[in-house]
C-alpha positions, 0 to 999 in steps of 0.5 A, spaced: 658 668 920 654 674 917 655 681 916 650 686 915 649 689 908 646 696 906 641 691 902 637 687 906 636 682 901 644 681 901 648 677 907 655 677 907 659 671 908 667 671 908 666 677 902 661 672 898 654 675 897 648 671 899 642 673 897 636 672 902 629 673 903 625 675 909 618 672 910 613 677 913 608 671 915 613 666 917 618 671 920 623 667 917 630 668 913 630 664 906 637 664 903 639 662 896 642 655 897 647 656 890 650 662 894 651 659 900 654 653 896 658 657 892 661 661 898 663 654 902 666 651 896 669 657 894 666 656 887 665 663 884 662 660 877 655 660 878 653 654 873 658 650 877 655 651 884 648 650 881 651 643 878 654 642 885 647 643 888 643 639 883 648 633 885 647 634 892 640 634 892 639 628 888 644 624 893 640 627 899 633 624 896 636 617 894 639 617 902 631 619 904 633 625 907 627 630 907 631 636 907 630 637 900 622 637 901 623 643 906 626 648 900 622 653 897 623 656 890 623 664 891 624 670 886 631 673 887 635 678 883 640 675 879 647 678 877 643 681 870 638 685 875 633 680 873 629 676 878 629 668 877 626 663 881 631 660 886 632 654 890 632 657 898 632 654 905 630 657 911 636 657 917 634 650 920 634 647 913 640 651 911 644 648 917 642 641 915 644 642 908 651 645 910 652 638 914 652 635 907 658 639 904 665 637 905 668 644 906 673 647 911 669 653 911 663 649 913 666 646 919 665 652 924 657 650 922 658 643 924 662 644 930 657 649 933 651 644 931 655 639 935 656 644 941 649 646 941 646 639 941 651 637 947 648 643 951 641 641 949 642 634 952 646 637 958 640 642 959 635 636 959 638 632 964 639 639 969 635 645 967 638 649 971 644 649 966 639 653 961 638 658 966 645 659 968 647 659 960 641 664 959 644 669 964 651 669 962 649 670 955 644 676 956 650 679 961 655 678 955 650 682 950 650 688 955 644 688 958 644 690 965 643 685 971 637 688 973 634 687 966 636 680 966 633 678 972 626 681 970 627 677 963 629 670 967 623 671 971 618 673 965 621 666 962 618 662 968 612 666 968 611 665 961 612 657 962 607 657 967 602 660 963 603 656 957 602 650 962 595 652 964 593 653 956 595 646 955 591 644 961 585 648 958 586 644 951 589 650 947 594 647 942 601 650 942 603 654 935 597 658 932 592 657 938 598 660 943 599 665 938 592 667 938 592 668 945 598 671 946 596 677 941 589 677 945 593 679 951 598 684 948 592 687 945 589 688 951 595 691 955 599 694 950 594 696 945 598 692 939 598 685 937 605 682 937 607 683 930 605 690 931 609 691 937 615 688 933 614 692 928 614 698 932 621 696 935 624 695 928 624 687 929 623 681 925 625 674 927 628 677 934 624 675 940 620 681 943 621 680 950 628 681 949 627 688 946 622 690 952 624 696 957 624 694 964 617 697 965 614 693 959 617 687 961 614 688 968 607 689 965 607 684 960 609 679 966 603 682 970 598 681 964 601 673 963 600 672 971 593 675 971 591 671 965 594 665 969 590 666 975 584 668 972 584 661 968 585 657 974 579 660 977 575 660 971 577 653 968 576 655 960 573 649 956 575 652 949 579 657 945 573 662 945 573 662 953 581 662 953 581 668 949 576 671 953 580 670 959 586 672 955 583 679 954 581 680 961 588 678 964 591 683 959 586 688 961 589 688 968 596 690 966 593 695 961 589 699 966 596 699 970 599 702 964 594 707 963 595 709 970 602 710 969 602 714 963 597 719 966 602 719 973 608 720 969 606 723 962 610 718 958 608 713 954 610 706 957 610 702 950 616 705 946 620 703 940 626 702 944 629 695 942 635 691 945 640 695 941 638 702 945 637 698 951 644 695 951 647 702 949 644 706 955 647 701 959 654 701 956 653 709 957 652 708 965 658 704 965 663 709 962 660 714 966 662 711 973 
């Protein structure tokens, strides 16, 4: 669908420029709706694409669709070099809009959505399928089997931790994020956002961009937090935060000792691209 552009505010779809904006707080990409419509309908005239969007927007409202309410207006640069308020949507809302556009170019998106929906239903009935698909996907991306095994184990450990948090009254979303940050600061010395920034990440999953050692220590931090929580039985967010810091500190102490023994920093700026590149070099040298 999309190629990278030197200008990070522009995405390229089938030789068409799609303006976009990265929201640092929400960690979401927002795309110009008119640009996407112009690309899918092969309509180079901006005014006609805008007219198409106005008609589509009115029809969706009449149908009772809530997707229009999920669109935002963001200032984006126009062809004249000036910035104007432009209707924009995040990836989820954009995919919903695409379903309402009768275009052959939209068909790949629709097929993909149908496939994803079918797979989700399968995985609900048989969770092992999700694990097998994850294993296959990671290997196809070029990760080493050793790393993939660690990553799948980290998913299991994270699930046990979040189940424990729910049991102790923590709410999914903001409170989970707060507790995750407490663990991260205690073992890595960085919040999740700072950690992702170090690795040059935006929307990407932080754990997918960790080295084996980073993954192992993160798992230790989360496992220790779970064990302490089960023993301490925290009653509120503040008590959960204290437990999270203590669990993270266990791995933090291990990190510091490893760094003293090896003389190297455990926390690294290496991301998935660097990790996969290293694995590919190993394969070529064999």
